[in-house]
N, C-alpha and C positions, 0 to 999 in steps of 0.2 A: 498491431503491436506484436512484435516478435520477442521471445525470451530465449536466452541462451543460458544453459547451466554451466557455470564455471567451476564450481566445487560442490560436492555432495558427500556428506558423511551421515552417520546416524543422528547427529544433533547439530549439524551445520549445513547451511545452504548459501551459496553465493551465486547470484544470477545477474545477467546483464539485460536491461530492458531497452529495446530499440525504440527511439522516437519519443521518449518521455523526458520530463525535466523535474525541477525541484517541486513543483506543485503536486504532481502525482506521488512522487517518492516521499515527500514530507507527510502526506496524509497516510500513506501505506506504513511508514515508520511509526507514526502515532498509533495507528490501529494495532500494529504488532506489539508495541510497548505496553498497551493496555492489557495484554494477556500475561497473567502471572507466571506462565510456564516459559516465558521468553527471558533468557539471560542477557541477550544483547541483540539489538537490531539497529542498523544504520545504513546509510547509502553514501556514495561518493560520485561526484560528477567532476571529472578532471577539467573539462572546459565546456561551458554550456552550449557553445556553438559547434563544437567538433567532436564531442564524445557522448556516448550513451551512459546512463547511470548504472552503477553497480550496487546492488542491494545485498546486504549480508545479514543473515539471521542465525543465531545460536540459541538452542533451547536447553531447558533443564530437564533432568529426569528422562522419562520415556516419551515425552512429547516430541513428535516428529516435526521438523521445520516445514515440510511440505504441507502438513495439516494446518500448521499455524498460519502460513501464507494464504491458504484457501479460506480459512476462517476470517482473516483480516480483509481479504477481498470481498467476502460476503458482507462484512460489517460496513465496508466502504459503500457497497451497493445499496445497503439499507439506508445509510445516511444520505446518499444521493437521492434516493426516492423520496425520503422525508422532506429534503430541501425542495425538491421539485413540487411536491404537493403544497408546501407552505408558500412557495413563490407564486404558484398558480392562484391560490386563495387571495394572496396579497394583490395580485393583478386584477382579479375580479372585483375586489373591494375598492380599488383605486379607480376603476373604470366607472363605477357607480357615482362617484363624487362629481 
């Protein structure tokens, strides 16, 4: 996954994420919007077959958008690990039946 910085100010960040789609960006947007310091977070994919998504984040106050994105990524990773453990438990339980 490659990321290009398209715009960066003290409270705004616009990035392009190569090779991702709605699934990843939707989860990232949700994680960002759960942060009270986020004023706005969204993404755009001009065409799902020919373009990379653009993610935009604007923060409130002194919160830096880079820190908000890092925290959102950590939250996504934690949720992914929780899902993996739950899924593995479900598979083990299913195999016993």
